N, C-alpha and C positions, 0 to 999 in steps of 0.2 A: 833222576828229572830231567821230563819231555822239553824238548825244543822252544816249546809254547810254553811251560814252566818256565825256563828264564825267560824269557822273555819278558814273562811278564814282570817279573824282579825286577830286568832292569828296568820297565816302564813305573816303575812303582817304587827306586829310586831318584826319578825322573820327577813324580805326582810332585813326592816330597820332595826337593825342590824348590818347588813351582810354589806349594803350599807353604810352607816359609815361607818364604821371600816374599810370599803376599798377602800374607797373616791369613790364608785362604784358609775353611771350616768344609768339611767336602762328608760326608754321607753316601750311603748303601740303602737299594730295592730289592734282595733276591728270592725273587722264588724259581727256575727253573735251579739253582745251579750252590739255590740251600747254603749259604753262608761261606760257599767257597771264596766268591771274591770280596765280602770282613775279612778275609784268612788274607787274604794277598796281602789288600791296605794295610792291613792294622798289622801288619810283619815288614811295616817303612818305619827309614829308621823317624825317630822324634811321633809318630802315630799319634801319641797323648797330643800333643800341640798340632794338630792339622785334622783326626779323621774324629769327625763326629763320632761314628757307631754306623749298623745299619740294625735292619726288617730286614728276620728274612718272615714271604707273607704263601705258602703254597695254597692255604686257602682260595678256594674264592669269599667267599667270607669273611675272613682276615684281610685283603689286600680290601674289601669295600671299608671295612666300617677304622682299621689301622690307619689306612695310606687312601684312604680315602677315594676307591677307581670306586669308579658307576656302578652297579652293579650290573648285571646283565653283555657286558664287555667281555669280550671275547678273548679269554685270560690269554691265549698267543697272539697275541694283537701288536703293534707298531703304538696301538692308542692306548693300551692295556703300559704297556713300557712306559707312555707317556706320563699314563698316570699313575706308576708305583714312584717313580723317577721326585714330579714336583710333589707324589705326597711325602716320601722324603728327605726332600728340603726344604719341607713346611712342620715334617713333626720334629724336623731333627736341627730347623732354625741353621741353615747351613749355607753355601754360596752356591755351588753346587752338589749335585745327587748324578747316578745313574742304578740302572737295575737293566738286571735281569728279568725276560720268562721266554721259555721257548720248550721247543719238544728235544729229549736226549737224546731218546731213542731204549731200546736197539726196537719200540714198538710203535709206528703211528701213535696222537689221538684227536677224537675225532675227524676230520675232513688234512692234520694237519702231519706232512711225511716227521721219524729223527732226523733235525737235524736246522727243526725248521728255529730259529733265534730273533728274537729282538729287543734290543737295548735299545733303554730310554735315558734322557739326559734332561736333564734340569738348572738354568740356572733366575736372578733371579728378573722375571719378564722378558724369557727365550724356554721352551725348549722343543725338545726331538727326539727320534728314533732313529735310530739306522735297522734292519735290515739281511740275517746273516741266513745263507746255508751252508751249516758246515754238516762232511765225510768223517767216517766212524766210527770206532766205535762209541759208550753210552761217556769214556770212562779222556778218550779224547774230543770229545767235541763239548763235554763241559770244561778239557782245561783248555782250548781252543778261543774259546768264548769267557772267561775270565780273562782272560790277555787280552781278549779285545775291551773286553769294559774295562778293564786299565786304561788301553792306550783311550777309550771314548771322556772317559776322564782327564786327561794331562789333554788331548786337542782341546775338551772345555772349560777348562783350568787356567792354558797359555792361556782366551779370551779375553778371560777379569783382569 
């Protein structure tokens, strides 16, 4: 287990406490991480009471159809990350949602270098994103992304 993996586990436990105490419903939309965030969040204590679920949408057409991402949006952008999170919030009737999109590597994608990551967040009436520039091999980039996505969920949940 990497340090990032342990960090994600610790953050999920805190997220579970906050979600349970506040009666929050949490959702995830993933592209880059292909279900890794959902796996981490779903392993949290009493997840069945607060984790609504996740949608893994890798292809742009799926992002558009299921989550309402506008056609033509750069899939590796803050705008896409925000729309993914907003779509997950809407589809799963959640209180807070997070999303991941980016380039895990090892090669660049279009004009985006490996390690370019965007995390989106959404809650009723508000949304935004965080841009990350991560280093390392693809496995390390994905692990860091999962940890940062869970931290973002935790940060957003505290604000509710």
